C-alpha beads as a LAMMPS data file, in Angstrom:
LAMMPS data file: protein, C-alpha beads

281 atoms
280 bonds

1 atom types
1 bond types

-500.0 500.0 xlo xhi
-500.0 500.0 ylo yhi
-500.0 500.0 zlo zhi

Masses

1 110.0

Atoms # bond

1 1 1 -22.832 197.896 -114.622
2 1 1 -20.725 200.845 -113.486
3 1 1 -17.561 200.811 -111.364
4 1 1 -16.779 197.548 -109.598
5 1 1 -14.527 199.188 -107.035
6 1 1 -17.324 199.431 -104.409
7 1 1 -17.920 195.691 -104.875
8 1 1 -14.285 194.722 -104.442
9 1 1 -13.863 197.079 -101.493
10 1 1 -16.957 195.726 -99.722
11 1 1 -16.091 192.068 -100.323
12 1 1 -12.502 192.554 -99.172
13 1 1 -13.651 194.330 -96.021
14 1 1 -16.285 191.711 -95.190
15 1 1 -14.324 188.538 -96.018
16 1 1 -10.751 189.686 -95.305
17 1 1 -9.754 188.310 -98.717
18 1 1 -8.843 190.153 -101.900
19 1 1 -11.198 189.672 -104.871
20 1 1 -9.388 188.590 -108.029
21 1 1 -12.340 188.789 -110.438
22 1 1 -15.839 190.257 -110.430
23 1 1 -18.695 189.307 -112.745
24 1 1 -21.950 191.252 -112.685
25 1 1 -25.144 189.190 -112.458
26 1 1 -27.485 192.171 -112.155
27 1 1 -27.311 195.832 -111.164
28 1 1 -26.949 194.855 -107.500
29 1 1 -25.552 191.289 -107.494
30 1 1 -22.058 190.109 -108.440
31 1 1 -20.183 186.821 -108.564
32 1 1 -16.748 187.295 -107.053
33 1 1 -13.712 185.026 -107.060
34 1 1 -11.599 185.417 -103.933
35 1 1 -7.831 185.094 -103.587
36 1 1 -8.252 181.663 -101.974
37 1 1 -10.130 180.389 -105.037
38 1 1 -13.598 180.438 -103.499
39 1 1 -16.523 181.844 -105.444
40 1 1 -18.968 184.046 -103.555
41 1 1 -21.986 186.158 -104.422
42 1 1 -22.027 189.786 -103.268
43 1 1 -25.348 191.596 -103.035
44 1 1 -25.888 195.300 -102.374
45 1 1 -29.130 195.719 -100.446
46 1 1 -30.635 197.665 -97.563
47 1 1 -31.888 194.291 -96.331
48 1 1 -28.437 192.721 -95.917
49 1 1 -28.685 192.182 -92.147
50 1 1 -32.241 190.853 -92.341
51 1 1 -31.388 188.462 -95.167
52 1 1 -28.314 187.173 -93.339
53 1 1 -30.393 186.499 -90.223
54 1 1 -33.044 184.797 -92.340
55 1 1 -30.531 182.519 -94.049
56 1 1 -29.100 181.520 -90.664
57 1 1 -32.602 180.789 -89.294
58 1 1 -33.496 178.635 -92.278
59 1 1 -30.151 176.824 -92.062
60 1 1 -30.706 176.140 -88.360
61 1 1 -33.692 173.971 -89.256
62 1 1 -31.435 171.487 -91.059
63 1 1 -34.009 171.073 -93.836
64 1 1 -33.743 172.846 -97.211
65 1 1 -30.135 173.832 -97.982
66 1 1 -29.313 177.550 -98.137
67 1 1 -26.061 179.313 -99.033
68 1 1 -23.690 179.945 -96.170
69 1 1 -23.186 183.564 -95.151
70 1 1 -19.572 184.722 -95.456
71 1 1 -20.371 188.063 -93.857
72 1 1 -22.359 191.267 -94.150
73 1 1 -22.609 194.898 -93.141
74 1 1 -25.516 197.325 -93.349
75 1 1 -25.504 197.471 -97.162
76 1 1 -23.653 194.379 -98.405
77 1 1 -24.231 190.644 -98.053
78 1 1 -21.658 188.048 -99.127
79 1 1 -22.751 184.409 -99.436
80 1 1 -21.270 181.271 -100.894
81 1 1 -21.880 180.702 -104.596
82 1 1 -23.974 177.643 -105.421
83 1 1 -23.296 176.288 -108.902
84 1 1 -26.543 176.218 -110.897
85 1 1 -27.882 173.051 -112.465
86 1 1 -30.954 171.627 -114.148
87 1 1 -34.323 171.114 -112.508
88 1 1 -35.594 167.560 -112.138
89 1 1 -38.690 165.760 -110.826
90 1 1 -36.635 163.920 -108.205
91 1 1 -35.085 167.130 -106.873
92 1 1 -38.519 168.765 -106.842
93 1 1 -40.077 165.988 -104.784
94 1 1 -37.179 166.034 -102.332
95 1 1 -37.542 169.800 -102.047
96 1 1 -41.231 169.397 -101.250
97 1 1 -40.423 167.065 -98.365
98 1 1 -37.739 169.421 -97.076
99 1 1 -40.045 172.434 -97.336
100 1 1 -42.618 170.629 -95.195
101 1 1 -39.908 169.974 -92.622
102 1 1 -38.822 173.616 -92.719
103 1 1 -42.367 174.775 -92.012
104 1 1 -42.703 172.225 -89.216
105 1 1 -39.557 173.577 -87.524
106 1 1 -41.867 176.395 -86.524
107 1 1 -41.802 179.886 -85.093
108 1 1 -42.973 181.402 -81.823
109 1 1 -45.513 183.753 -83.407
110 1 1 -46.862 185.013 -86.703
111 1 1 -44.556 187.771 -87.843
112 1 1 -41.667 186.623 -85.651
113 1 1 -38.278 187.854 -86.858
114 1 1 -35.317 185.513 -87.294
115 1 1 -32.947 185.644 -84.307
116 1 1 -30.504 188.515 -84.676
117 1 1 -32.553 190.318 -87.337
118 1 1 -32.765 194.123 -87.305
119 1 1 -35.948 195.904 -86.262
120 1 1 -37.316 195.966 -89.811
121 1 1 -37.306 193.321 -92.499
122 1 1 -37.497 193.405 -96.277
123 1 1 -39.228 191.496 -99.046
124 1 1 -37.324 192.312 -102.182
125 1 1 -37.111 196.109 -102.328
126 1 1 -40.119 196.663 -100.048
127 1 1 -40.033 197.128 -96.284
128 1 1 -41.618 194.378 -94.153
129 1 1 -42.370 194.669 -90.449
130 1 1 -41.731 191.988 -87.854
131 1 1 -44.757 192.736 -85.662
132 1 1 -45.562 189.432 -83.943
133 1 1 -49.034 188.219 -82.967
134 1 1 -50.603 184.866 -82.014
135 1 1 -53.648 185.194 -84.315
136 1 1 -52.903 184.672 -88.027
137 1 1 -56.039 186.171 -89.619
138 1 1 -55.800 189.538 -87.867
139 1 1 -52.007 189.639 -88.201
140 1 1 -52.229 188.950 -91.931
141 1 1 -54.882 191.627 -92.446
142 1 1 -53.106 194.242 -90.326
143 1 1 -49.473 193.574 -91.227
144 1 1 -49.424 191.886 -94.644
145 1 1 -52.397 193.478 -96.440
146 1 1 -53.192 196.876 -94.903
147 1 1 -49.684 198.463 -95.000
148 1 1 -49.097 197.547 -98.638
149 1 1 -52.610 198.545 -99.610
150 1 1 -51.972 201.969 -98.081
151 1 1 -48.824 202.324 -100.195
152 1 1 -50.415 200.965 -103.395
153 1 1 -50.840 204.333 -105.093
154 1 1 -51.575 202.621 -108.418
155 1 1 -54.873 201.154 -107.157
156 1 1 -58.127 203.087 -107.470
157 1 1 -60.393 203.662 -104.481
158 1 1 -62.863 201.105 -105.845
159 1 1 -60.088 198.517 -106.218
160 1 1 -58.852 199.146 -102.682
161 1 1 -62.379 198.498 -101.412
162 1 1 -62.098 194.875 -102.559
163 1 1 -59.046 194.339 -100.345
164 1 1 -60.762 196.071 -97.449
165 1 1 -63.634 193.603 -97.799
166 1 1 -61.123 190.756 -97.536
167 1 1 -59.760 192.258 -94.315
168 1 1 -63.275 192.661 -92.920
169 1 1 -64.017 188.976 -93.594
170 1 1 -60.555 187.600 -92.830
171 1 1 -61.650 185.384 -89.935
172 1 1 -64.138 183.448 -92.086
173 1 1 -61.776 183.284 -95.081
174 1 1 -58.675 182.106 -93.215
175 1 1 -59.441 178.407 -92.969
176 1 1 -58.547 176.095 -90.069
177 1 1 -56.222 177.394 -87.381
178 1 1 -52.533 176.583 -87.955
179 1 1 -49.467 177.005 -85.734
180 1 1 -46.837 179.523 -86.867
181 1 1 -44.528 178.031 -89.499
182 1 1 -40.952 178.989 -90.313
183 1 1 -41.318 180.599 -93.738
184 1 1 -38.894 181.438 -96.503
185 1 1 -41.296 184.331 -97.025
186 1 1 -40.525 185.211 -100.666
187 1 1 -40.829 181.789 -102.254
188 1 1 -41.407 182.614 -105.900
189 1 1 -39.666 180.415 -108.460
190 1 1 -36.719 182.804 -108.872
191 1 1 -35.684 182.077 -105.289
192 1 1 -35.817 178.305 -105.833
193 1 1 -32.270 177.586 -106.996
194 1 1 -31.760 174.314 -108.870
195 1 1 -28.140 173.406 -108.200
196 1 1 -25.499 171.301 -109.922
197 1 1 -25.433 168.968 -106.917
198 1 1 -28.955 167.804 -107.820
199 1 1 -30.637 169.630 -104.942
200 1 1 -32.849 172.672 -104.556
201 1 1 -31.333 175.497 -102.539
202 1 1 -33.310 178.477 -101.262
203 1 1 -31.982 181.997 -101.776
204 1 1 -33.087 185.587 -101.057
205 1 1 -35.418 184.871 -98.119
206 1 1 -37.777 187.267 -96.366
207 1 1 -37.925 184.792 -93.501
208 1 1 -40.438 185.191 -90.672
209 1 1 -43.054 183.276 -88.754
210 1 1 -46.177 182.860 -90.857
211 1 1 -48.777 180.541 -92.340
212 1 1 -47.305 177.682 -94.341
213 1 1 -49.933 178.091 -97.050
214 1 1 -48.348 181.468 -97.886
215 1 1 -45.120 179.812 -99.072
216 1 1 -47.155 177.280 -101.068
217 1 1 -49.236 180.057 -102.623
218 1 1 -46.111 181.930 -103.681
219 1 1 -44.784 178.845 -105.441
220 1 1 -47.968 178.964 -107.543
221 1 1 -47.777 182.701 -108.234
222 1 1 -45.365 182.842 -111.175
223 1 1 -44.938 179.139 -111.851
224 1 1 -42.281 176.736 -110.594
225 1 1 -40.636 173.845 -112.484
226 1 1 -42.111 170.472 -111.518
227 1 1 -44.527 172.112 -109.092
228 1 1 -46.712 168.999 -109.127
229 1 1 -43.784 166.964 -107.792
230 1 1 -42.907 169.619 -105.208
231 1 1 -46.464 169.386 -103.889
232 1 1 -46.385 165.596 -103.998
233 1 1 -43.333 165.594 -101.749
234 1 1 -44.841 168.216 -99.456
235 1 1 -48.168 166.444 -99.027
236 1 1 -46.416 163.123 -98.338
237 1 1 -44.889 164.708 -95.217
238 1 1 -47.472 167.237 -94.067
239 1 1 -50.775 167.521 -95.956
240 1 1 -52.208 171.063 -95.847
241 1 1 -55.656 171.582 -94.345
242 1 1 -58.667 170.822 -96.500
243 1 1 -59.474 173.583 -98.961
244 1 1 -55.951 175.005 -99.062
245 1 1 -55.937 175.304 -102.851
246 1 1 -59.041 177.501 -102.740
247 1 1 -57.190 179.771 -100.300
248 1 1 -54.224 180.320 -102.639
249 1 1 -55.549 183.716 -103.838
250 1 1 -55.902 184.898 -100.229
251 1 1 -52.275 184.070 -99.479
252 1 1 -51.111 185.639 -102.735
253 1 1 -52.474 189.053 -101.763
254 1 1 -49.365 189.908 -99.765
255 1 1 -46.794 189.358 -102.542
256 1 1 -49.095 190.834 -105.175
257 1 1 -49.586 194.027 -103.166
258 1 1 -45.813 194.217 -102.724
259 1 1 -45.535 194.070 -106.519
260 1 1 -48.163 196.792 -106.903
261 1 1 -46.214 198.984 -104.481
262 1 1 -42.979 198.433 -106.407
263 1 1 -44.195 198.203 -110.015
264 1 1 -47.541 200.005 -110.116
265 1 1 -50.374 199.119 -112.499
266 1 1 -48.405 196.227 -114.020
267 1 1 -49.686 193.963 -111.235
268 1 1 -52.878 195.786 -110.285
269 1 1 -55.283 193.619 -112.293
270 1 1 -53.722 190.388 -111.013
271 1 1 -53.893 191.621 -107.416
272 1 1 -57.515 192.755 -107.624
273 1 1 -58.504 189.501 -109.341
274 1 1 -56.897 187.512 -106.519
275 1 1 -58.765 189.600 -103.917
276 1 1 -62.077 188.964 -105.661
277 1 1 -61.326 185.239 -105.860
278 1 1 -60.468 185.216 -102.147
279 1 1 -63.893 186.653 -101.375
280 1 1 -65.531 183.770 -103.226
281 1 1 -64.480 181.259 -100.542

Bonds

1 1 1 2
2 1 2 3
3 1 3 4
4 1 4 5
5 1 5 6
6 1 6 7
7 1 7 8
8 1 8 9
9 1 9 10
10 1 10 11
11 1 11 12
12 1 12 13
13 1 13 14
14 1 14 15
15 1 15 16
16 1 16 17
17 1 17 18
18 1 18 19
19 1 19 20
20 1 20 21
21 1 21 22
22 1 22 23
23 1 23 24
24 1 24 25
25 1 25 26
26 1 26 27
27 1 27 28
28 1 28 29
29 1 29 30
30 1 30 31
31 1 31 32
32 1 32 33
33 1 33 34
34 1 34 35
35 1 35 36
36 1 36 37
37 1 37 38
38 1 38 39
39 1 39 40
40 1 40 41
41 1 41 42
42 1 42 43
43 1 43 44
44 1 44 45
45 1 45 46
46 1 46 47
47 1 47 48
48 1 48 49
49 1 49 50
50 1 50 51
51 1 51 52
52 1 52 53
53 1 53 54
54 1 54 55
55 1 55 56
56 1 56 57
57 1 57 58
58 1 58 59
59 1 59 60
60 1 60 61
61 1 61 62
62 1 62 63
63 1 63 64
64 1 64 65
65 1 65 66
66 1 66 67
67 1 67 68
68 1 68 69
69 1 69 70
70 1 70 71
71 1 71 72
72 1 72 73
73 1 73 74
74 1 74 75
75 1 75 76
76 1 76 77
77 1 77 78
78 1 78 79
79 1 79 80
80 1 80 81
81 1 81 82
82 1 82 83
83 1 83 84
84 1 84 85
85 1 85 86
86 1 86 87
87 1 87 88
88 1 88 89
89 1 89 90
90 1 90 91
91 1 91 92
92 1 92 93
93 1 93 94
94 1 94 95
95 1 95 96
96 1 96 97
97 1 97 98
98 1 98 99
99 1 99 100
100 1 100 101
101 1 101 102
102 1 102 103
103 1 103 104
104 1 104 105
105 1 105 106
106 1 106 107
107 1 107 108
108 1 108 109
109 1 109 110
110 1 110 111
111 1 111 112
112 1 112 113
113 1 113 114
114 1 114 115
115 1 115 116
116 1 116 117
117 1 117 118
118 1 118 119
119 1 119 120
120 1 120 121
121 1 121 122
122 1 122 123
123 1 123 124
124 1 124 125
125 1 125 126
126 1 126 127
127 1 127 128
128 1 128 129
129 1 129 130
130 1 130 131
131 1 131 132
132 1 132 133
133 1 133 134
134 1 134 135
135 1 135 136
136 1 136 137
137 1 137 138
138 1 138 139
139 1 139 140
140 1 140 141
141 1 141 142
142 1 142 143
143 1 143 144
144 1 144 145
145 1 145 146
146 1 146 147
147 1 147 148
148 1 148 149
149 1 149 150
150 1 150 151
151 1 151 152
152 1 152 153
153 1 153 154
154 1 154 155
155 1 155 156
156 1 156 157
157 1 157 158
158 1 158 159
159 1 159 160
160 1 160 161
161 1 161 162
162 1 162 163
163 1 163 164
164 1 164 165
165 1 165 166
166 1 166 167
167 1 167 168
168 1 168 169
169 1 169 170
170 1 170 171
171 1 171 172
172 1 172 173
173 1 173 174
174 1 174 175
175 1 175 176
176 1 176 177
177 1 177 178
178 1 178 179
179 1 179 180
180 1 180 181
181 1 181 182
182 1 182 183
183 1 183 184
184 1 184 185
185 1 185 186
186 1 186 187
187 1 187 188
188 1 188 189
189 1 189 190
190 1 190 191
191 1 191 192
192 1 192 193
193 1 193 194
194 1 194 195
195 1 195 196
196 1 196 197
197 1 197 198
198 1 198 199
199 1 199 200
200 1 200 201
201 1 201 202
202 1 202 203
203 1 203 204
204 1 204 205
205 1 205 206
206 1 206 207
207 1 207 208
208 1 208 209
209 1 209 210
210 1 210 211
211 1 211 212
212 1 212 213
213 1 213 214
214 1 214 215
215 1 215 216
216 1 216 217
217 1 217 218
218 1 218 219
219 1 219 220
220 1 220 221
221 1 221 222
222 1 222 223
223 1 223 224
224 1 224 225
225 1 225 226
226 1 226 227
227 1 227 228
228 1 228 229
229 1 229 230
230 1 230 231
231 1 231 232
232 1 232 233
233 1 233 234
234 1 234 235
235 1 235 236
236 1 236 237
237 1 237 238
238 1 238 239
239 1 239 240
240 1 240 241
241 1 241 242
242 1 242 243
243 1 243 244
244 1 244 245
245 1 245 246
246 1 246 247
247 1 247 248
248 1 248 249
249 1 249 250
250 1 250 251
251 1 251 252
252 1 252 253
253 1 253 254
254 1 254 255
255 1 255 256
256 1 256 257
257 1 257 258
258 1 258 259
259 1 259 260
260 1 260 261
261 1 261 262
262 1 262 263
263 1 263 264
264 1 264 265
265 1 265 266
266 1 266 267
267 1 267 268
268 1 268 269
269 1 269 270
270 1 270 271
271 1 271 272
272 1 272 273
273 1 273 274
274 1 274 275
275 1 275 276
276 1 276 277
277 1 277 278
278 1 278 279
279 1 279 280
280 1 280 281
């Protein structure tokens, strides 16, 4: 994983405590034990400030637990380490109820940035703007489909036409009007952390104001343990509007286009298939 000196230097600077051990979790994430015995996770990312603001905004809702932020700078984020555990139906159902409450805590507009966030956000390794608008369909087409479609060099012109048709018909495809929800924003199963304390914690957010069905659609995208129980808990608190399951492909276009931008043709077929399914509404 290369030299760990940049990790120890960054963590010491941010926390004011000397690291005593460093364990690499990936090429950009490390588990670090501090001199006071605490375990933290250090992440090197251009989105450090945005992620820190997002974690604070989600925590403010008092709903789904998120790791506490120990500190950050422009390139490094240090958060508390949450001991992993096993998934369970009970934890999944509780998470569903908490996710509904998180969404209900709301936002002032679609695209709203978390308080204190920088001018630009991130979703994974892709840039994400915080342009805020009151109308979800046009905002989604203009700020969550069009920019990523423009950068999706792996798609052919014919494939891009399918997404353009979705944008042209977005008002009729969008479903009933919804107020802006407070979203995790990158809610695939890898960011649903099953903890040793028997709870689900959310990590790595791309938090912003959005449509709650987008978070639900992302949970479906790559599978999530006990998803049926997550949805049971969610629906018990705040049932989505009629037809929401048919709109899942529409809401998956954003993360799928992000994947096409980052990983090329690997996700092109899945993205185009979702766009065609969205047009079938």
